[in-house]
C-alpha positions as CSV (number, residue, x, y, z in Angstrom):
1,M,-59.2,-142.5,33.4
2,K,-62.2,-141.3,31.4
3,T,-63.9,-137.9,31.4
4,I,-67.6,-137.1,31.0
5,D,-68.6,-133.5,30.3
6,S,-71.9,-133.9,28.5
7,K,-75.3,-134.3,30.3
8,D,-76.4,-136.5,27.4
9,N,-73.8,-139.1,28.1
10,R,-75.4,-142.6,28.2
11,R,-73.5,-143.8,31.3
12,L,-74.2,-140.6,33.2
13,K,-77.9,-141.1,32.5
14,S,-77.8,-144.7,33.8
15,W,-76.1,-143.5,37.0
16,K,-78.8,-140.9,37.6
17,K,-81.4,-143.7,37.3
18,L,-79.9,-145.4,40.3
19,K,-81.5,-142.8,42.5
20,D,-84.7,-144.8,41.9
21,K,-85.3,-147.9,43.9
22,K,-86.8,-149.9,41.0
23,Y,-83.7,-149.2,38.9
24,R,-81.3,-150.1,41.7
25,N,-83.1,-153.5,42.1
26,A,-83.2,-154.2,38.4
27,S,-79.6,-153.4,37.8
28,N,-78.3,-154.8,41.1
29,A,-76.2,-151.7,41.6
30,L,-76.2,-148.5,43.7
31,L,-74.2,-145.4,44.4
32,V,-72.2,-144.7,47.6
33,E,-70.9,-141.2,48.5
34,G,-68.1,-140.1,50.7
35,A,-64.4,-141.0,50.8
36,V,-64.4,-142.8,54.2
37,V,-67.3,-145.1,53.4
38,I,-65.9,-145.8,49.9
39,E,-62.6,-146.8,51.3
40,E,-64.3,-149.4,53.5
41,V,-66.5,-150.6,50.7
42,L,-63.5,-151.0,48.4
43,A,-62.0,-153.4,51.0
44,E,-65.1,-155.5,50.7
45,G,-64.9,-155.8,46.9
46,F,-68.2,-154.2,46.0
47,V,-66.9,-151.2,44.1
48,K,-67.2,-151.4,40.3
49,E,-66.1,-147.9,39.4
50,L,-65.2,-144.5,41.0
51,I,-66.8,-141.3,39.8
52,V,-64.9,-138.1,40.8
53,D,-65.7,-134.4,40.6
54,K,-63.1,-132.8,38.3
55,D,-62.6,-130.0,40.7
56,K,-61.7,-132.4,43.5
57,L,-59.6,-134.9,41.5
58,N,-56.3,-134.0,43.3
59,E,-58.0,-134.3,46.7
60,H,-58.8,-137.9,46.1
61,R,-55.7,-138.9,44.1
62,D,-54.4,-141.3,46.7
63,L,-57.7,-143.1,47.0
64,I,-58.0,-143.4,43.2
65,E,-54.5,-144.7,42.8
66,G,-55.0,-147.3,45.6
67,A,-58.2,-148.6,44.1
68,A,-57.9,-151.3,41.5
69,V,-61.1,-150.1,39.7
70,E,-61.9,-147.8,36.7
71,T,-62.2,-144.1,37.5
72,T,-64.4,-141.6,35.6
73,V,-64.1,-137.9,36.0
74,L,-67.2,-135.7,35.8
75,D,-67.5,-132.0,35.1
76,H,-68.3,-130.2,38.4
77,R,-71.8,-129.2,37.2
78,L,-72.6,-132.8,36.2
79,F,-71.2,-134.2,39.4
80,K,-73.5,-132.0,41.5
81,E,-76.5,-133.3,39.5
82,L,-75.5,-136.9,40.3
83,A,-74.6,-136.4,44.0
84,S,-77.4,-136.8,46.6
85,T,-75.8,-134.6,49.3
86,E,-75.6,-130.8,49.0
87,S,-72.1,-130.7,50.6
88,N,-70.7,-133.7,48.8
89,Q,-67.0,-134.7,49.0
90,G,-66.6,-135.0,45.3
91,I,-66.4,-138.7,45.0
92,I,-69.0,-141.5,44.4
93,A,-68.6,-145.2,44.0
94,L,-70.7,-147.3,41.7
95,C,-71.2,-150.5,43.6
96,R,-72.8,-153.9,43.4
97,S,-75.8,-154.2,45.6
98,F,-75.2,-155.7,49.0
99,L,-78.7,-157.3,49.3
100,V,-78.8,-161.1,49.5
101,E,-81.6,-163.6,49.0
102,A,-83.4,-164.7,52.2
103,K,-82.9,-168.3,51.3
104,S,-79.1,-167.9,51.4
105,L,-79.1,-167.0,55.1
106,P,-78.8,-169.6,57.9
107,K,-82.0,-170.3,59.8
108,A,-80.4,-170.1,63.2
109,G,-78.3,-167.3,64.8
110,R,-78.9,-163.8,65.9
111,F,-81.0,-161.6,63.5
112,L,-82.6,-158.2,63.5
113,Y,-86.0,-158.0,61.9
114,T,-87.4,-154.6,60.9
115,D,-91.2,-154.2,60.5
116,G,-92.2,-151.0,58.8
117,I,-89.2,-148.9,59.8
118,Q,-89.6,-145.7,57.8
119,D,-86.6,-143.5,58.6
120,P,-83.5,-144.4,56.5
121,G,-81.3,-143.0,59.2
122,N,-82.9,-145.3,61.8
123,L,-82.5,-148.4,59.5
124,G,-78.9,-147.6,58.7
125,G,-78.0,-147.1,62.3
126,M,-79.7,-150.4,63.2
127,I,-77.6,-152.2,60.5
128,R,-74.4,-150.7,61.9
129,S,-75.4,-151.7,65.5
130,A,-76.2,-155.2,64.3
131,E,-72.7,-155.6,63.0
132,A,-71.2,-154.0,66.1
133,F,-73.1,-156.5,68.4
134,H,-72.2,-159.6,66.4
135,F,-75.6,-160.3,64.8
136,D,-75.7,-162.6,61.9
137,G,-77.9,-160.6,59.5
138,V,-80.7,-158.1,59.1
139,L,-84.2,-159.2,57.9
140,I,-86.1,-156.4,56.1
141,G,-89.8,-156.8,56.6
142,P,-92.8,-155.3,54.7
143,G,-93.1,-151.5,54.8
144,T,-89.5,-150.9,55.7
145,V,-87.6,-148.2,53.8
146,D,-85.3,-149.4,51.1
147,P,-81.9,-150.4,52.7
148,T,-80.1,-149.3,49.5
149,N,-81.4,-145.8,50.0
150,D,-78.4,-143.4,50.0
151,K,-79.3,-142.0,53.4
152,C,-79.5,-145.5,54.9
153,I,-76.1,-146.4,53.4
154,R,-74.5,-143.3,54.8
155,A,-76.0,-144.1,58.3
156,S,-74.8,-147.7,58.2
157,M,-71.4,-146.7,56.9
158,A,-70.0,-149.9,55.4
159,S,-71.8,-152.3,57.7
160,A,-74.5,-153.0,55.0
161,F,-71.7,-154.4,52.8
162,R,-70.3,-156.7,55.5
163,L,-73.5,-158.0,57.2
164,P,-76.1,-160.0,55.2
165,V,-79.2,-157.9,54.6
166,A,-82.2,-159.6,53.0
167,Y,-85.9,-158.8,52.3
168,V,-88.2,-161.4,53.9
169,S,-91.9,-162.1,53.6
170,D,-93.9,-163.0,56.7
171,E,-93.8,-166.6,55.6
172,E,-90.0,-166.5,55.3
173,L,-89.7,-164.8,58.7
174,L,-91.8,-167.5,60.4
175,V,-89.4,-170.2,59.2
176,Y,-87.0,-168.8,61.9
177,K,-89.4,-169.9,64.6
178,E,-88.2,-173.4,64.2
179,H,-84.8,-172.6,65.6
180,C,-84.9,-169.1,67.1
181,R,-86.8,-167.3,69.9
182,F,-88.7,-164.2,68.7
183,V,-87.9,-161.3,71.0
184,A,-89.7,-157.9,70.5
185,L,-89.3,-154.4,71.7
186,D,-92.7,-153.5,73.2
187,I,-93.7,-150.9,75.8
188,R,-95.9,-153.6,77.3
189,G,-92.9,-155.8,78.0
190,E,-91.6,-156.8,81.5
191,G,-88.1,-155.3,81.3
192,M,-84.8,-156.1,79.7
193,T,-84.0,-159.4,81.4
194,I,-83.5,-162.3,79.0
195,D,-83.4,-165.8,80.6
196,G,-81.7,-168.7,78.9
197,E,-79.6,-169.1,75.9
198,N,-79.1,-166.0,73.6
199,K,-77.5,-167.8,70.7
200,D,-80.5,-168.1,68.4
201,I,-82.7,-165.0,68.6
202,V,-84.6,-162.8,66.2
203,L,-85.0,-159.3,67.6
204,L,-88.2,-157.7,66.1
205,V,-88.4,-153.9,65.9
206,G,-91.6,-152.3,64.7
207,N,-92.6,-149.0,63.0
208,E,-91.5,-145.8,64.8
209,A,-95.1,-144.7,65.4
210,H,-97.2,-147.9,65.5
211,G,-94.8,-150.6,66.6
212,L,-95.0,-154.2,65.3
213,R,-98.0,-155.4,63.3
214,E,-100.4,-157.3,65.5
215,D,-100.1,-160.6,63.6
216,I,-96.3,-160.5,63.9
217,L,-96.5,-159.5,67.6
218,N,-98.7,-162.6,68.2
219,E,-95.7,-164.7,67.1
220,V,-93.3,-163.2,69.7
221,D,-92.0,-165.4,72.6
222,L,-90.7,-162.5,74.8
223,R,-91.4,-158.8,74.9
224,L,-88.6,-156.5,76.1
225,R,-89.2,-153.0,77.6
226,I,-86.3,-150.6,78.2
227,P,-86.7,-149.1,81.7
228,M,-86.7,-145.3,81.4
229,K,-87.4,-142.2,83.5
230,E,-91.1,-141.6,83.8
231,T,-90.9,-138.4,81.9
232,I,-89.8,-140.3,78.8
233,D,-92.3,-142.5,77.0
234,S,-90.1,-143.7,74.1
235,L,-86.7,-143.7,72.5
236,N,-85.6,-143.3,68.9
237,A,-86.1,-146.6,67.1
238,N,-82.4,-147.0,66.3
239,V,-81.4,-146.2,69.9
240,A,-83.9,-148.7,71.3
241,A,-82.9,-151.4,68.9
242,S,-79.2,-150.8,69.6
243,I,-79.7,-151.1,73.4
244,A,-81.6,-154.4,72.9
245,M,-78.9,-155.8,70.6
246,F,-76.3,-154.9,73.2
247,V,-78.2,-156.7,75.9
248,I,-78.7,-159.7,73.7
249,E,-75.1,-159.8,72.7
250,G,-74.0,-159.5,76.3
251,G,-76.1,-162.5,77.5
252,G,-78.9,-160.6,79.3
253,G,-79.4,-157.7,81.6
254,Q,-81.7,-155.8,83.8
């Protein structure tokens, strides 16, 4: 077990850089906070190293001893500088990125496509629901918040490490048209009834404020609308996507 107590430490500086998306992508690494999430990510084999607040070392002793990875202890002051949350739990995992290449994914199955989703909590919740409802992967479209964002990871818990998540261009998305129906959430839809086979579907969810881009919406085979009380005109993007994924997983609905 190593200890770092200097702000000039080279490794500490490299960890701090992981707060930047460009550095996360370049290094294929990211930081995960919180004991519960870290335990799940450890089980998936993505954790490279544990970083622990010296003041909370005993609190996490069992987790540290059960993890077959290197552990580094940080001075409390330095740990606070590294942590992204104000009320942190005193433990961070340095992990391999969970992102995969779009070409590695199958071209048939059930997929969630996000088009310009801006809120990391929404995206993280969608990823978690995609795993819960047996989807085969999440396709990240242009303008969507970085899925390796720490807030997104916390919202998804460990689902992002178990379910394939890949960036896709418009061209890569349209390849799925060969085998999958494109189903979109749209307030102009007819309802939540899905006729026919639900095995191969891409559920498209657009930006919280503006919806799907028009050129992508033009590729859609079916538009779904969630029936709601007339005093409510919309739902949170994560909630709406989760309802649609539940309906798709269940084979249709009203």
